[in-house]
C-alpha positions as CSV (number, residue, x, y, z in Angstrom):
1,X,3.5,28.7,17.2
2,X,-0.3,28.6,17.0
3,X,-2.5,25.7,16.0
4,X,-2.2,24.8,12.3
5,X,-5.1,25.7,10.1
6,X,-7.4,22.9,8.9
7,X,-5.6,23.0,5.5
8,X,-2.2,22.8,7.2
9,X,-3.4,19.8,9.3
10,X,-4.8,18.1,6.2
11,X,-1.5,18.6,4.3
12,X,0.6,17.4,7.3
13,X,-1.4,14.2,7.9
14,X,-1.8,13.4,4.2
15,X,1.9,13.8,3.5
16,X,2.8,11.9,6.7
17,X,0.5,9.1,5.7
18,X,2.1,8.8,2.3
19,X,5.6,8.6,3.8
20,X,4.6,6.1,6.5
21,X,2.9,3.9,3.8
22,X,6.1,4.1,1.7
23,X,8.0,2.6,4.6
24,X,9.5,5.6,6.3
25,X,9.8,5.5,10.1
26,X,7.9,8.2,12.0
27,X,11.2,10.0,12.7
28,X,12.3,9.8,9.0
29,X,9.0,11.0,7.8
30,X,8.9,14.0,10.2
31,X,12.5,14.9,9.2
32,X,11.5,14.8,5.5
33,X,8.4,16.9,6.2
34,X,10.4,19.5,8.0
35,X,12.3,20.1,4.8
36,X,9.0,20.4,2.7
37,X,7.1,22.4,5.4
38,X,9.8,24.5,7.0
39,X,7.6,27.1,8.6
40,X,5.0,25.0,10.4
41,X,7.0,24.3,13.6
42,X,7.9,20.7,12.9
43,X,11.3,21.3,14.4
44,X,9.6,21.8,17.8
45,X,7.5,18.6,17.3
46,X,10.7,16.6,16.5
47,X,12.5,18.1,19.5
48,X,9.6,17.1,21.8
49,X,9.6,13.5,20.4
50,X,13.4,13.3,20.9
51,X,12.9,14.5,24.5
52,X,10.5,11.6,25.2
53,X,7.1,13.1,24.5
54,X,4.5,10.9,22.7
55,X,3.5,11.7,19.2
56,X,0.1,13.0,20.3
57,X,1.7,15.2,23.0
58,X,4.3,16.6,20.6
59,X,1.4,17.6,18.2
60,X,-1.0,18.8,20.9
61,X,-0.3,22.5,20.4
62,X,-0.6,22.2,16.6
63,X,-3.8,20.2,16.1
64,X,-7.4,20.5,17.2
65,X,-8.5,18.8,20.5
66,X,-10.5,16.2,18.5
67,X,-7.4,15.2,16.5
68,X,-5.2,15.1,19.6
69,X,-7.7,12.8,21.3
70,X,-7.8,10.5,18.3
71,X,-4.0,10.3,18.3
72,X,-4.0,9.5,22.1
73,X,-6.5,6.6,21.5
74,X,-4.5,5.4,18.5
75,X,-1.3,5.3,20.5
76,X,-3.0,3.3,23.3
77,X,-4.3,0.8,20.7
78,X,-1.2,0.6,18.5
79,X,-2.9,2.0,15.4
80,X,-1.1,5.4,14.8
81,X,-0.2,4.7,11.2
82,X,-3.9,3.8,10.4
83,X,-5.1,6.9,12.2
84,X,-2.7,9.2,10.4
85,X,-3.9,7.7,7.1
86,X,-7.6,8.2,8.0
87,X,-6.9,11.8,9.4
88,X,-5.3,12.7,6.1
89,X,-8.2,11.5,4.1
90,X,-10.8,13.0,6.3
91,X,-9.1,16.4,6.6
92,X,-8.6,16.6,2.8
93,X,-12.3,16.0,2.3
94,X,-13.1,18.6,4.9
95,X,-10.9,21.2,3.2
96,X,-12.5,20.4,-0.2
97,X,-16.0,21.2,1.2
98,X,-15.0,24.5,2.8
């Protein structure tokens, strides 16, 4: 499956941030999103995570290079939740202006 559109990326990170903030684990959040966003390839992302890939690596084919790099840095510094929250906000604003 091809990269997600800007709007798809915004929706994904915004919803993921909401679930993580509500106390869901990353795995629980992704499983929930798979039900709400069934056609975006999240099953593949979840399978890659279950096979030992990092979160950033599992999303690499879905997101832009800039977002992928931000996730890699967040993983190295232990701030994935905060980065997901910021990405959701930033991408929603970017979609609103286009």
